[in-house]
VOPAGU-2260 file (C-alpha; in pm, 1 decimal, decimal comma):
REM VOPAGU-2260
SITE   aa  ch    i         X         Y         Z
SITE  UNK   A    0      19,1     -13,9      -9,0
SITE  UNK   A    1     129,7     320,9     -95,3
SITE  UNK   A    2     150,9     600,0     131,0
SITE  UNK   A    3      78,3    1002,0      17,5
SITE  UNK   A    4     324,1    1240,2     158,9
SITE  UNK   A    5     134,5    1537,9     312,9
SITE  UNK   A    6     380,2    1866,0     274,7
SITE  UNK   A    7     330,2    2127,2     518,3
SITE  UNK   A    8     116,8    2358,0     307,6
SITE  UNK   A    9    -136,2    2065,5     225,1
SITE  UNK   A   10    -166,9    2005,3     625,6
SITE  UNK   A   11    -206,1    2400,0     718,2
SITE  UNK   A   12    -401,8    2476,8     456,2
SITE  UNK   A   13    -638,0    2208,2     321,6
SITE  UNK   A   14    -818,1    2246,3      23,3
SITE  UNK   A   15   -1159,3    2108,2     -46,4
SITE  UNK   A   16   -1322,9    2009,6    -376,1
SITE  UNK   A   17   -1491,2    2254,1    -568,2
SITE  UNK   A   18   -1838,6    2117,3    -693,2
SITE  UNK   A   19   -1971,2    2443,0    -819,0
SITE  UNK   A   20   -1961,5    2606,3   -1206,3
SITE  UNK   A   21   -1644,3    2544,2   -1344,6
SITE  UNK   A   22   -1475,4    2820,2   -1502,3
SITE  UNK   A   23   -1161,4    2936,5   -1417,4
SITE  UNK   A   24   -1240,5    3257,7   -1255,6
SITE  UNK   A   25   -1467,8    3036,8   -1005,1
SITE  UNK   A   26   -1180,4    2800,1    -912,3
SITE  UNK   A   27    -953,3    3071,6    -841,0
SITE  UNK   A   28   -1182,9    3272,9    -622,6
SITE  UNK   A   29   -1302,5    2916,2    -429,8
SITE  UNK   A   30    -913,7    2856,4    -348,3
SITE  UNK   A   31    -870,1    3241,6    -228,4
SITE  UNK   A   32   -1203,4    3174,2     -48,4
SITE  UNK   A   33   -1076,5    2864,9     127,3
SITE  UNK   A   34    -751,1    3018,8     201,6
SITE  UNK   A   35    -956,9    3325,8     328,0
SITE  UNK   A   36   -1151,3    3080,1     605,5
SITE  UNK   A   37    -827,0    2880,4     715,0
SITE  UNK   A   38    -676,3    3169,1     781,8
SITE  UNK   A   39    -958,0    3341,0    1004,0
SITE  UNK   A   40    -978,9    3022,7    1203,7
SITE  UNK   A   41    -614,1    3046,1    1308,9
SITE  UNK   A   42    -649,8    3421,6    1374,0
SITE  UNK   A   43    -934,4    3348,5    1558,8
SITE  UNK   A   44    -780,4    3064,2    1759,7
SITE  UNK   A   45    -462,0    3272,8    1867,4
SITE  UNK   A   46    -694,9    3551,7    1955,7
SITE  UNK   A   47    -883,1    3321,4    2215,1
SITE  UNK   A   48    -596,3    3110,2    2307,6
SITE  UNK   A   49    -471,6    3484,7    2414,8
SITE  UNK   A   50    -156,2    3483,1    2185,0
SITE  UNK   A   51    -303,3    3770,8    2003,2
SITE  UNK   A   52    -481,7    4115,4    2112,8
SITE  UNK   A   53    -858,6    4159,0    2008,3
SITE  UNK   A   54    -733,6    4459,2    1832,3
SITE  UNK   A   55    -454,6    4296,3    1625,9
SITE  UNK   A   56    -716,6    4009,0    1551,5
SITE  UNK   A   57    -974,6    4264,8    1410,8
SITE  UNK   A   58    -693,7    4433,5    1190,5
SITE  UNK   A   59    -561,7    4142,3    1060,9
SITE  UNK   A   60    -897,9    3982,3     978,1
SITE  UNK   A   61   -1040,7    4321,7     850,9
SITE  UNK   A   62    -706,5    4333,7     597,4
SITE  UNK   A   63    -774,4    3991,0     482,4
SITE  UNK   A   64   -1158,4    4062,9     406,1
SITE  UNK   A   65   -1053,0    4368,7     175,0
SITE  UNK   A   66    -810,9    4113,8      -6,4
SITE  UNK   A   67   -1074,8    3879,0     -59,8
SITE  UNK   A   68   -1314,2    4137,9    -195,4
SITE  UNK   A   69   -1075,3    4292,3    -434,5
SITE  UNK   A   70   -1030,1    3945,6    -566,5
SITE  UNK   A   71   -1394,0    3889,9    -590,5
SITE  UNK   A   72   -1380,0    4227,3    -782,5
SITE  UNK   A   73   -1133,5    4156,4   -1018,2
SITE  UNK   A   74   -1261,8    3834,0   -1109,0
SITE  UNK   A   75   -1605,8    3983,4   -1161,5
SITE  UNK   A   76   -1738,6    3701,7    -927,0
SITE  UNK   A   77   -2148,5    3759,6    -931,9
SITE  UNK   A   78   -2145,6    4069,8   -1187,6
SITE  UNK   A   79   -2384,9    3866,5   -1423,5
SITE  UNK   A   80   -2522,4    3561,5   -1242,3
SITE  UNK   A   81   -2765,4    3465,5   -1519,7
SITE  UNK   A   82   -2472,2    3423,2   -1810,7
SITE  UNK   A   83   -2335,0    3136,9   -1965,7
SITE  UNK   A   84   -1961,4    3142,1   -2073,3
SITE  UNK   A   85   -2085,5    3237,4   -2447,4
SITE  UNK   A   86   -2257,9    3551,0   -2314,2
SITE  UNK   A   87   -2631,7    3437,2   -2343,7
SITE  UNK   A   88   -2828,8    3539,0   -2076,2
SITE  UNK   A   89   -2992,6    3255,9   -1894,5
SITE  UNK   A   90   -3405,9    3264,5   -1781,9
SITE  UNK   A   91   -3402,1    3279,1   -1370,4
SITE  UNK   A   92   -3591,6    2960,0   -1256,2
SITE  UNK   A   93   -3911,7    3022,6   -1097,8
């Protein structure tokens, strides 16, 4: 039986599988979102454990949020939710 070697980055920053609409910008944003969530978790744990002051935790989380918003805007995620890859408008269900 073959053992898979886990790198430090894979251990610290695990990635979940993406099940959404497969487009390059969605995959990139999903990876960024997972990294955001992982980092927020670490910051919260450090603050809860008394290793990081609340003000510093807030500052770091706010900066990570700004970076995520910037990425979303650059990738144009959610700007035309009913548009397919060819630029055609899909009819909303309902």
